[in-house]
VEXVEX-76979 format. One record per residue (C-alpha): residue number from 1; residue in three letters; x, y, z. Coordinates in pm, 1 decimal. Each point is the difference from the previous one (the first is absolute). Layout:
! residues N
+-----+------+----------+----------+----------+
| pos | code |       xx |       yy |       zz |
+-----+------+----------+----------+----------+
| NUM |  ala |        X |        Y |        Z |
...
+-----+------+----------+----------+----------+
***
This chain:
! residues 392
+-----+------+----------+----------+----------+
| pos | code |       xx |       yy |       zz |
+-----+------+----------+----------+----------+
|   1 |  unk |      0.0 |      0.0 |      0.0 |
|   2 |  unk |    135.4 |    339.9 |    -96.3 |
|   3 |  unk |    107.3 |    223.0 |    288.7 |
|   4 |  unk |   -241.7 |    292.8 |     34.1 |
|   5 |  unk |    223.7 |    203.1 |    230.5 |
|   6 |  unk |     -3.5 |    367.8 |   -101.5 |
|   7 |  unk |    328.2 |    113.8 |   -150.2 |
|   8 |  unk |     28.6 |    278.6 |    255.3 |
|   9 |  unk |      3.5 |   -272.4 |    268.5 |
|  10 |  unk |    265.3 |   -206.9 |   -176.4 |
|  11 |  unk |   -202.0 |   -188.1 |   -261.0 |
|  12 |  unk |     68.1 |    -23.0 |   -372.0 |
|  13 |  unk |   -126.4 |    301.2 |   -197.9 |
|  14 |  unk |   -273.6 |    -61.5 |   -253.7 |
|  15 |  unk |    203.8 |    201.2 |   -247.8 |
|  16 |  unk |    369.8 |    -55.6 |     88.2 |
|  17 |  unk |    119.4 |    221.7 |   -285.7 |
|  18 |  unk |   -185.9 |    295.3 |    150.5 |
|  19 |  unk |   -181.9 |    273.3 |   -191.2 |
|  20 |  unk |    114.4 |     52.2 |   -359.6 |
|  21 |  unk |    245.7 |    283.4 |    -47.1 |
|  22 |  unk |   -144.2 |    288.2 |   -201.3 |
|  23 |  unk |     39.0 |     82.0 |   -281.3 |
|  24 |  unk |    -25.7 |   -344.0 |   -150.7 |
|  25 |  unk |    229.9 |    -90.3 |   -291.7 |
|  26 |  unk |   -127.7 |    169.1 |   -314.7 |
|  27 |  unk |    141.8 |    -70.1 |   -345.4 |
|  28 |  unk |   -160.0 |    314.0 |   -141.2 |
|  29 |  unk |    174.8 |    217.8 |    256.7 |
|  30 |  unk |    332.2 |   -169.9 |    -72.9 |
|  31 |  unk |    -45.1 |     64.2 |   -372.6 |
|  32 |  unk |    -84.6 |    364.3 |     71.3 |
|  33 |  unk |    310.9 |     42.3 |    213.9 |
|  34 |  unk |    216.9 |   -143.9 |   -275.5 |
|  35 |  unk |   -164.6 |    219.5 |   -262.8 |
|  36 |  unk |     34.8 |    322.5 |    196.6 |
|  37 |  unk |    361.6 |    -83.4 |     75.3 |
|  38 |  unk |     64.0 |    -78.5 |   -365.1 |
|  39 |  unk |   -142.2 |    326.2 |   -132.5 |
|  40 |  unk |    144.5 |    212.8 |    279.7 |
|  41 |  unk |   -334.0 |    141.8 |    110.3 |
|  42 |  unk |     44.8 |   -129.7 |    355.3 |
|  43 |  unk |    232.4 |    291.0 |     79.8 |
|  44 |  unk |   -180.0 |    280.2 |   -186.2 |
|  45 |  unk |   -188.9 |    291.5 |    150.8 |
|  46 |  unk |   -246.5 |     10.4 |   -288.9 |
|  47 |  unk |    -36.2 |   -332.4 |   -178.9 |
|  48 |  unk |   -279.7 |   -202.0 |   -160.7 |
|  49 |  unk |   -116.7 |   -208.0 |    296.7 |
|  50 |  unk |   -168.9 |    259.9 |    221.8 |
|  51 |  unk |   -210.7 |    146.9 |   -284.8 |
|  52 |  unk |    -91.6 |   -351.7 |   -114.0 |
|  53 |  unk |   -106.9 |    -95.5 |    351.2 |
|  54 |  unk |   -205.3 |    315.9 |     48.1 |
|  55 |  unk |   -178.5 |    -62.7 |   -329.9 |
|  56 |  unk |    -70.2 |   -362.4 |     94.6 |
|  57 |  unk |   -129.2 |     96.1 |    345.0 |
|  58 |  unk |   -235.0 |    259.7 |   -145.9 |
|  59 |  unk |   -134.7 |   -244.4 |   -257.9 |
|  60 |  unk |    -41.0 |   -284.4 |    250.7 |
|  61 |  unk |   -200.3 |    221.6 |    235.0 |
|  62 |  unk |   -205.9 |    178.6 |   -263.3 |
|  63 |  unk |    130.8 |    344.7 |     87.4 |
|  64 |  unk |    171.9 |    264.4 |   -208.8 |
|  65 |  unk |    309.5 |     54.0 |    212.0 |
|  66 |  unk |    244.7 |   -180.1 |    229.2 |
|  67 |  unk |    298.5 |    149.2 |    182.2 |
|  68 |  unk |    254.9 |   -229.8 |    162.4 |
|  69 |  unk |    193.6 |     91.0 |    313.3 |
|  70 |  unk |    218.5 |   -145.3 |    274.0 |
|  71 |  unk |   -264.9 |   -157.1 |    226.4 |
|  72 |  unk |   -367.6 |    -44.3 |     68.0 |
|  73 |  unk |     32.3 |    226.4 |    301.6 |
|  74 |  unk |    146.2 |    275.5 |   -215.8 |
|  75 |  unk |   -278.4 |    -59.3 |   -252.5 |
|  76 |  unk |   -260.1 |     70.7 |    270.8 |
|  77 |  unk |    175.4 |    321.7 |    101.3 |
|  78 |  unk |     46.1 |    119.0 |   -358.1 |
|  79 |  unk |   -358.2 |    -95.6 |    -81.9 |
|  80 |  unk |   -128.5 |    211.7 |    287.4 |
|  81 |  unk |    216.9 |    291.9 |   -110.8 |
|  82 |  unk |   -135.4 |    -35.2 |   -354.1 |
|  83 |  unk |   -352.2 |     20.0 |    143.1 |
|  84 |  unk |     90.1 |    331.1 |    162.2 |
|  85 |  unk |     -0.8 |   -124.2 |    359.3 |
|  86 |  unk |    212.2 |    213.9 |    229.9 |
|  87 |  unk |     48.3 |    132.5 |    353.2 |
|  88 |  unk |   -320.3 |     27.3 |    200.7 |
|  89 |  unk |   -204.6 |   -218.7 |   -234.3 |
|  90 |  unk |   -169.5 |   -322.3 |    107.9 |
|  91 |  unk |     39.8 |   -343.0 |   -161.4 |
|  92 |  unk |   -243.2 |   -280.0 |     87.6 |
|  93 |  unk |    138.8 |   -353.9 |     21.7 |
|  94 |  unk |    -77.7 |   -326.3 |    173.7 |
|  95 |  unk |    114.9 |    -27.7 |    360.8 |
|  96 |  unk |    150.7 |   -340.8 |    -79.0 |
|  97 |  unk |    263.5 |     52.0 |   -269.8 |
|  98 |  unk |    371.2 |    -17.3 |    -70.2 |
|  99 |  unk |    173.0 |    257.4 |    217.9 |
| 100 |  unk |    184.1 |    165.4 |   -289.1 |
| 101 |  unk |   -330.9 |    117.4 |   -145.1 |
| 102 |  unk |    -73.1 |    191.4 |    320.2 |
| 103 |  unk |    353.5 |    141.9 |      0.7 |
| 104 |  unk |    -30.0 |    108.5 |   -364.6 |
| 105 |  unk |   -294.9 |    218.6 |     97.8 |
| 106 |  unk |    207.3 |    158.5 |    275.9 |
| 107 |  unk |    295.6 |     43.1 |   -236.7 |
| 108 |  unk |   -192.4 |    263.7 |   -195.6 |
| 109 |  unk |   -132.3 |    170.9 |    311.9 |
| 110 |  unk |   -354.3 |   -133.5 |    -23.9 |
| 111 |  unk |   -213.3 |   -153.0 |    275.6 |
| 112 |  unk |   -106.2 |   -367.2 |    -18.3 |
| 113 |  unk |   -368.5 |    -57.9 |     71.1 |
| 114 |  unk |    -45.3 |   -361.1 |    107.6 |
| 115 |  unk |   -313.1 |   -186.2 |   -103.4 |
| 116 |  unk |   -103.3 |   -338.6 |    135.4 |
| 117 |  unk |     43.9 |   -304.8 |   -220.1 |
| 118 |  unk |   -218.0 |   -285.6 |   -117.2 |
| 119 |  unk |    -61.3 |   -288.8 |    238.1 |
| 120 |  unk |     22.0 |   -230.1 |   -303.2 |
| 121 |  unk |    348.2 |     83.5 |   -130.8 |
| 122 |  unk |    159.4 |    281.0 |    206.8 |
| 123 |  unk |     -0.9 |    237.9 |   -299.1 |
| 124 |  unk |   -150.5 |    349.5 |      0.6 |
| 125 |  unk |   -376.3 |    -10.5 |     57.3 |
| 126 |  unk |   -171.8 |    250.2 |   -231.2 |
| 127 |  unk |   -320.4 |      5.5 |    205.2 |
| 128 |  unk |    158.9 |    252.1 |    236.8 |
| 129 |  unk |    173.7 |    205.9 |   -266.3 |
| 130 |  unk |   -267.6 |    264.6 |    -52.9 |
| 131 |  unk |      5.7 |    101.2 |    366.9 |
| 132 |  unk |    381.0 |     12.0 |      4.0 |
| 133 |  unk |     24.5 |    258.9 |   -278.8 |
| 134 |  unk |     23.6 |    366.4 |    100.1 |
| 135 |  unk |     82.5 |    319.3 |   -192.1 |
| 136 |  unk |    365.2 |    -70.1 |     90.7 |
| 137 |  unk |     -0.4 |   -342.4 |   -168.1 |
| 138 |  unk |    219.6 |      4.8 |   -308.9 |
| 139 |  unk |     39.8 |   -372.9 |    -71.4 |
| 140 |  unk |   -114.6 |   -350.1 |     92.4 |
| 141 |  unk |    245.5 |   -292.0 |      1.2 |
| 142 |  unk |   -155.5 |   -343.0 |    -59.9 |
| 143 |  unk |    244.4 |   -287.3 |     55.6 |
| 144 |  unk |    -45.6 |   -364.6 |    -98.0 |
| 145 |  unk |    162.8 |   -218.5 |    268.4 |
| 146 |  unk |     77.0 |   -368.9 |     64.1 |
| 147 |  unk |   -217.8 |   -119.6 |   -286.8 |
| 148 |  unk |   -281.0 |    227.8 |    113.0 |
| 149 |  unk |   -153.6 |    240.7 |   -250.3 |
| 150 |  unk |   -166.0 |    336.3 |     54.3 |
| 151 |  unk |   -332.3 |     44.1 |   -186.6 |
| 152 |  unk |    139.7 |    280.5 |   -209.9 |
| 153 |  unk |   -323.1 |     93.2 |   -176.6 |
| 154 |  unk |   -145.7 |    102.7 |    337.0 |
| 155 |  unk |    310.8 |    194.7 |    100.9 |
| 156 |  unk |     14.4 |    185.1 |   -331.4 |
| 157 |  unk |   -372.3 |     79.2 |     12.8 |
| 158 |  unk |     12.5 |    147.6 |    350.7 |
| 159 |  unk |    321.4 |    192.6 |    -61.7 |
| 160 |  unk |   -130.7 |    123.7 |   -334.0 |
| 161 |  unk |   -309.1 |    151.2 |    158.8 |
| 162 |  unk |    232.0 |    216.8 |    208.3 |
| 163 |  unk |    250.8 |     59.8 |   -281.4 |
| 164 |  unk |    272.6 |   -170.2 |    200.7 |
| 165 |  unk |    257.9 |   -193.9 |   -204.5 |
| 166 |  unk |     82.4 |   -363.9 |     74.0 |
| 167 |  unk |    343.1 |   -161.2 |     19.8 |
| 168 |  unk |    -30.9 |   -376.8 |    -41.2 |
| 169 |  unk |    292.9 |   -180.5 |    163.4 |
| 170 |  unk |     45.7 |   -329.7 |   -183.0 |
| 171 |  unk |    353.0 |    -65.7 |    127.8 |
| 172 |  unk |   -116.5 |   -340.9 |    127.1 |
| 173 |  unk |   -242.0 |    -57.2 |   -285.6 |
| 174 |  unk |    195.0 |     25.0 |   -325.4 |
| 175 |  unk |   -187.4 |   -223.2 |   -242.1 |
| 176 |  unk |   -325.1 |     -3.9 |    198.1 |
| 177 |  unk |   -339.7 |     78.3 |   -149.5 |
| 178 |  unk |   -242.7 |    218.7 |    194.8 |
| 179 |  unk |   -358.7 |     15.6 |   -122.3 |
| 180 |  unk |    103.0 |    -75.1 |   -355.4 |
| 181 |  unk |    295.4 |    239.7 |    -20.2 |
| 182 |  unk |    371.3 |    -38.1 |     76.3 |
| 183 |  unk |     96.1 |     90.5 |    355.1 |
| 184 |  unk |    165.6 |    340.4 |    -12.9 |
| 185 |  unk |   -221.2 |    130.5 |   -280.7 |
| 186 |  unk |   -301.4 |    115.8 |    202.2 |
| 187 |  unk |    145.9 |    304.6 |    168.5 |
| 188 |  unk |    108.3 |    337.5 |   -132.0 |
| 189 |  unk |    341.0 |   -139.1 |     94.4 |
| 190 |  unk |     98.0 |   -366.1 |     28.3 |
| 191 |  unk |    312.4 |   -127.5 |    172.2 |
| 192 |  unk |    200.3 |   -320.0 |    -54.4 |
| 193 |  unk |    308.5 |   -137.7 |    174.2 |
| 194 |  unk |    290.7 |   -204.2 |   -133.3 |
| 195 |  unk |    157.8 |    -50.2 |    342.7 |
| 196 |  unk |    209.9 |   -304.9 |     81.7 |
| 197 |  unk |   -287.2 |   -211.3 |    132.3 |
| 198 |  unk |   -263.4 |    112.1 |   -250.1 |
| 199 |  unk |   -173.0 |   -208.4 |   -265.6 |
| 200 |  unk |    192.2 |    187.2 |   -269.8 |
| 201 |  unk |    338.6 |     97.8 |    137.1 |
| 202 |  unk |    309.8 |    197.6 |    -86.5 |
| 203 |  unk |    128.4 |     -3.5 |    357.5 |
| 204 |  unk |   -126.6 |    357.1 |     28.3 |
| 205 |  unk |   -230.0 |    207.1 |   -213.6 |
| 206 |  unk |   -348.6 |    133.2 |    -53.4 |
| 207 |  unk |   -233.2 |    159.8 |   -250.8 |
| 208 |  unk |   -268.1 |    267.9 |    -18.0 |
| 209 |  unk |   -296.8 |    -57.4 |   -232.7 |
| 210 |  unk |   -249.5 |    259.0 |   -122.3 |
| 211 |  unk |   -240.7 |     76.7 |   -281.8 |
| 212 |  unk |     48.3 |    373.0 |     39.1 |
| 213 |  unk |    267.2 |    192.1 |   -189.2 |
| 214 |  unk |     19.4 |    269.2 |    269.4 |
| 215 |  unk |     72.0 |   -253.1 |    276.3 |
| 216 |  unk |    256.4 |   -172.0 |   -220.0 |
| 217 |  unk |    180.0 |    329.2 |    -55.0 |
| 218 |  unk |     -9.3 |     87.5 |    370.5 |
| 219 |  unk |    139.5 |   -341.5 |     96.1 |
| 220 |  unk |    285.6 |     43.8 |   -248.2 |
| 221 |  unk |     71.3 |    346.8 |    137.3 |
| 222 |  unk |    -11.3 |   -123.8 |    359.6 |
| 223 |  unk |    276.4 |   -246.1 |    -85.5 |
| 224 |  unk |    205.0 |    248.7 |   -203.9 |
| 225 |  unk |    328.5 |    151.4 |    112.9 |
| 226 |  unk |    133.3 |    202.8 |   -286.7 |
| 227 |  unk |     50.5 |   -223.4 |   -301.4 |
| 228 |  unk |      2.8 |   -316.3 |    213.2 |
| 229 |  unk |   -240.7 |   -173.6 |    234.8 |
| 230 |  unk |     40.2 |    -81.0 |    366.4 |
| 231 |  unk |   -154.0 |   -324.5 |    110.5 |
| 232 |  unk |      4.4 |   -140.3 |   -352.9 |
| 233 |  unk |    -27.5 |   -365.0 |    -97.7 |
| 234 |  unk |    321.0 |   -112.5 |   -170.4 |
| 235 |  unk |     26.3 |   -150.3 |   -346.0 |
| 236 |  unk |    118.6 |   -325.5 |    155.9 |
| 237 |  unk |   -301.3 |    -15.4 |    231.6 |
| 238 |  unk |   -240.5 |     74.3 |   -283.5 |
| 239 |  unk |    158.4 |   -273.0 |   -210.0 |
| 240 |  unk |    -77.3 |   -269.9 |    258.3 |
| 241 |  unk |   -356.0 |    120.7 |     62.3 |
| 242 |  unk |    -98.4 |    -20.5 |   -367.6 |
| 243 |  unk |      6.8 |   -381.9 |    -36.1 |
| 244 |  unk |   -173.8 |    -45.3 |    337.1 |
| 245 |  unk |   -279.9 |    230.5 |   -108.0 |
| 246 |  unk |    -53.5 |   -207.7 |   -314.0 |
| 247 |  unk |    -41.2 |   -314.2 |    210.1 |
| 248 |  unk |   -212.9 |    164.0 |    268.7 |
| 249 |  unk |   -349.4 |   -105.0 |   -120.8 |
| 250 |  unk |     96.7 |   -367.8 |    -14.3 |
| 251 |  unk |    177.2 |     16.5 |    334.6 |
| 252 |  unk |   -294.2 |    173.0 |    164.5 |
| 253 |  unk |   -232.2 |   -272.6 |   -128.4 |
| 254 |  unk |    239.4 |   -265.6 |    132.8 |
| 255 |  unk |      4.3 |    153.3 |    348.2 |
| 256 |  unk |   -379.0 |     22.4 |     -1.3 |
| 257 |  unk |    -26.3 |   -374.8 |    -65.3 |
| 258 |  unk |    245.1 |    -75.3 |    280.1 |
| 259 |  unk |   -193.3 |    221.7 |    240.3 |
| 260 |  unk |   -325.0 |   -175.0 |    -88.0 |
| 261 |  unk |    157.9 |   -338.3 |     72.7 |
| 262 |  unk |    154.4 |    117.2 |    326.8 |
| 263 |  unk |   -323.2 |    149.4 |    129.8 |
| 264 |  unk |   -181.0 |   -325.6 |    -76.9 |
| 265 |  unk |    262.1 |   -187.8 |    200.7 |
| 266 |  unk |    -36.9 |    209.5 |    316.3 |
| 267 |  unk |   -364.8 |    104.2 |    -18.0 |
| 268 |  unk |   -103.0 |   -230.7 |    285.7 |
| 269 |  unk |    247.2 |    151.8 |    248.7 |
| 270 |  unk |   -158.3 |    235.3 |    249.9 |
| 271 |  unk |    184.7 |    318.0 |     85.6 |
| 272 |  unk |    146.9 |     73.3 |   -342.9 |
| 273 |  unk |   -242.1 |    215.0 |   -199.8 |
| 274 |  unk |    113.2 |     99.5 |   -351.4 |
| 275 |  unk |    -49.4 |    353.3 |   -125.8 |
| 276 |  unk |   -318.9 |     43.0 |   -201.7 |
| 277 |  unk |    -48.5 |    230.7 |   -298.5 |
| 278 |  unk |   -363.4 |     85.6 |    -58.8 |
| 279 |  unk |     68.6 |    170.2 |   -331.4 |
| 280 |  unk |   -109.8 |   -137.0 |   -336.7 |
| 281 |  unk |    224.6 |    -56.8 |   -301.6 |
| 282 |  unk |    309.3 |      0.9 |    219.3 |
| 283 |  unk |    308.3 |   -215.7 |     48.3 |
| 284 |  unk |    271.2 |     72.4 |    258.3 |
| 285 |  unk |    366.7 |    -30.5 |    -90.6 |
| 286 |  unk |     90.7 |   -159.0 |    337.1 |
| 287 |  unk |    320.4 |    170.5 |    102.0 |
| 288 |  unk |   -118.2 |   -132.0 |    335.4 |
| 289 |  unk |   -283.2 |   -236.7 |     77.0 |
| 290 |  unk |   -166.9 |    167.9 |    295.3 |
| 291 |  unk |   -184.9 |   -163.7 |    289.3 |
| 292 |  unk |   -153.4 |    115.1 |    324.4 |
| 293 |  unk |    145.9 |   -217.0 |    276.5 |
| 294 |  unk |   -241.7 |    -75.7 |    283.9 |
| 295 |  unk |    205.4 |    -98.1 |    303.1 |
| 296 |  unk |   -272.4 |   -164.2 |    208.0 |
| 297 |  unk |   -129.3 |   -209.3 |   -288.7 |
| 298 |  unk |    342.2 |   -114.1 |   -121.5 |
| 299 |  unk |    141.3 |    -57.9 |    348.2 |
| 300 |  unk |    317.9 |    206.3 |    -38.6 |
| 301 |  unk |     94.7 |    364.3 |      9.8 |
| 302 |  unk |     74.3 |    158.9 |   -334.0 |
| 303 |  unk |    371.1 |     25.9 |     80.2 |
| 304 |  unk |     12.5 |   -364.7 |    108.7 |
| 305 |  unk |   -167.1 |   -102.9 |   -325.9 |
| 306 |  unk |    239.3 |    203.5 |   -214.6 |
| 307 |  unk |    308.0 |   -136.3 |    178.1 |
| 308 |  unk |   -123.0 |   -358.6 |    -20.7 |
| 309 |  unk |    -98.1 |      3.4 |   -366.5 |
| 310 |  unk |    318.9 |    182.2 |   -100.0 |
| 311 |  unk |    197.0 |   -273.3 |    175.8 |
| 312 |  unk |   -178.1 |   -242.7 |   -233.8 |
| 313 |  unk |    151.9 |    189.8 |   -294.7 |
| 314 |  unk |   -299.2 |    213.1 |    -99.0 |
| 315 |  unk |     17.3 |    381.0 |    -22.6 |
| 316 |  unk |   -291.6 |    132.9 |    200.5 |
| 317 |  unk |     35.9 |    342.6 |    161.1 |
| 318 |  unk |   -205.5 |    215.6 |    232.6 |
| 319 |  unk |   -165.6 |    300.2 |   -162.3 |
| 320 |  unk |     57.2 |    370.1 |     58.8 |
| 321 |  unk |    -77.0 |    192.7 |    311.8 |
| 322 |  unk |   -273.9 |    264.0 |    -41.3 |
| 323 |  unk |    136.0 |    333.6 |   -116.4 |
| 324 |  unk |   -119.8 |    181.1 |    311.4 |
| 325 |  unk |    155.4 |   -248.6 |    244.4 |
| 326 |  unk |    275.1 |    164.1 |    203.4 |
| 327 |  unk |    -35.2 |    335.2 |   -176.5 |
| 328 |  unk |    -84.9 |    333.8 |    154.0 |
| 329 |  unk |   -350.6 |    116.5 |    -83.6 |
| 330 |  unk |    135.1 |    313.2 |   -164.8 |
| 331 |  unk |    154.7 |   -206.0 |   -279.6 |
| 332 |  unk |   -335.6 |   -107.5 |   -142.5 |
| 333 |  unk |   -375.2 |     53.6 |     17.4 |
| 334 |  unk |   -225.8 |   -298.3 |     61.3 |
| 335 |  unk |   -315.8 |      4.2 |   -211.8 |
| 336 |  unk |   -202.0 |   -184.8 |    261.4 |
| 337 |  unk |     72.4 |   -320.4 |    193.5 |
| 338 |  unk |    281.9 |   -218.2 |   -133.5 |
| 339 |  unk |    -98.2 |   -324.8 |    168.6 |
| 340 |  unk |     21.7 |   -219.7 |   -310.5 |
| 341 |  unk |    349.1 |    130.1 |    -76.6 |
| 342 |  unk |     99.8 |    -82.9 |    356.1 |
| 343 |  unk |   -143.3 |   -349.8 |    -39.3 |
| 344 |  unk |    194.7 |    -41.4 |   -323.8 |
| 345 |  unk |    316.8 |    110.9 |    175.3 |
| 346 |  unk |    -47.6 |   -277.9 |    256.5 |
| 347 |  unk |   -120.8 |   -278.8 |   -228.3 |
| 348 |  unk |    126.3 |     23.5 |   -360.2 |
| 349 |  unk |    248.7 |   -258.0 |   -125.3 |
| 350 |  unk |    119.7 |    -37.6 |   -357.0 |
| 351 |  unk |    163.3 |   -270.8 |   -207.7 |
| 352 |  unk |    277.4 |    148.3 |   -213.3 |
| 353 |  unk |    -50.1 |    -63.1 |   -370.5 |
| 354 |  unk |    310.4 |   -185.7 |   -135.4 |
| 355 |  unk |   -128.2 |   -348.5 |     86.7 |
| 356 |  unk |   -318.3 |     77.8 |   -194.5 |
| 357 |  unk |    210.0 |     19.8 |   -316.7 |
| 358 |  unk |    112.5 |   -362.3 |     40.6 |
| 359 |  unk |   -181.2 |   -330.5 |    -46.0 |
| 360 |  unk |   -303.6 |   -153.3 |    163.0 |
| 361 |  unk |    219.7 |   -218.0 |    222.2 |
| 362 |  unk |    158.6 |    313.7 |    146.2 |
| 363 |  unk |   -339.6 |    142.3 |     87.0 |
| 364 |  unk |    -96.7 |   -331.4 |    159.2 |
| 365 |  unk |    306.6 |     38.6 |    222.2 |
| 366 |  unk |   -127.6 |    341.0 |    108.8 |
| 367 |  unk |   -334.9 |   -154.0 |     88.8 |
| 368 |  unk |    172.7 |   -287.9 |    179.4 |
| 369 |  unk |    206.0 |    243.0 |    208.6 |
| 370 |  unk |   -309.7 |    194.2 |    102.1 |
| 371 |  unk |   -193.2 |   -317.5 |     81.7 |
| 372 |  unk |    291.8 |   -140.3 |    199.1 |
| 373 |  unk |     14.9 |    320.0 |    202.5 |
| 374 |  unk |   -376.0 |    -16.3 |     57.0 |
| 375 |  unk |     14.6 |   -363.5 |    118.3 |
| 376 |  unk |    277.3 |     85.1 |    244.0 |
| 377 |  unk |   -141.7 |    328.7 |    128.0 |
| 378 |  unk |    -39.2 |   -119.5 |    359.3 |
| 379 |  unk |    352.2 |   -140.7 |      5.5 |
| 380 |  unk |    143.4 |    318.9 |   -145.2 |
| 381 |  unk |   -194.2 |    218.1 |    241.8 |
| 382 |  unk |    124.2 |   -207.0 |    295.0 |
| 383 |  unk |    359.9 |     25.3 |   -121.4 |
| 384 |  unk |    -32.1 |    376.0 |    -47.1 |
| 385 |  unk |   -148.8 |     50.5 |    346.1 |
| 386 |  unk |    274.0 |   -204.9 |    165.9 |
| 387 |  unk |    287.3 |    174.5 |   -178.5 |
| 388 |  unk |    195.2 |    251.8 |    210.1 |
| 389 |  unk |    -53.5 |    363.9 |   -100.4 |
| 390 |  unk |    264.4 |    142.7 |   -230.5 |
| 391 |  unk |    259.2 |    231.2 |    150.2 |
| 392 |  unk |    -60.1 |    373.6 |    -25.4 |
+-----+------+----------+----------+----------+
***
């Protein structure tokens, strides 16, 4: 009989090789690296790769313009500047979000206005948006997170009634479809990221998408320093993004199939509730596969679960803390209670995406690791409670 001892207690890991290292080997990227080295464009300020990438991004998202830059975080800041947001203005965003989004608002002197999030997927909840908008509101940021999608048609409709522009942050959702349109194409500005862990990666990088010529020009000017750009994407980075973008639709479909299989394999486990997207004609990209972790039902704390399943070789992580947690009240305005964001901060866990790009057997290992942890919850809880507290 196979030993069922959890790996964290000395047993054999379900996945001894551990999580796959990202990025995965990619023949198209290797060919692109060789080509850009061969033609010398890898070391040029102004070569063919960045313009080609910007044209491909615009076409893929059904917008007129794309501007690449050094990171998704910079893309948010530049996007806000292009929208005319400045000191003293207010920007509405979900109270559960990546911290850099909050800091990008502060970087231009504006005030974050935190709105509670959906109980279904921890993304911005548009039902409270109307009440959050004031005469000082100059933008709304809607961020797709952990495989969760914001119902963008509702956000755009509410913001449009007040003539407030929308920045759609699709840094975690490159390749996703939201209500029949590419993620990043709904807002006045859309933002993508090519960071080292992202679905399409150049190690660092980002992009700004827009249909509007005036916003395109402002974004270019915001990045300009004389005849050069600061925060620009390099020719070498653009070269490796191009082949990944071509493969993105097929890879997104592959991840979706793996997610469907995984969710079937763990659907009977109490205490692990997958994010739900109640939006039609939509498909997440699954940078993360998000769950709400219910401690009492599963029998472990969230931290105990994450440590145990990671010891089995599977890359689960705890989610973000709410943006208002630990911050002085003067750094933001709360647009009402933020209880669902606080719940998300305590309960969200996410499976990192690389394993979803592999085979069905790999996904079965993920399910096996989760099920093994579930079976041994009492044993793990007992071991955790009997362990001496860490020093400091």
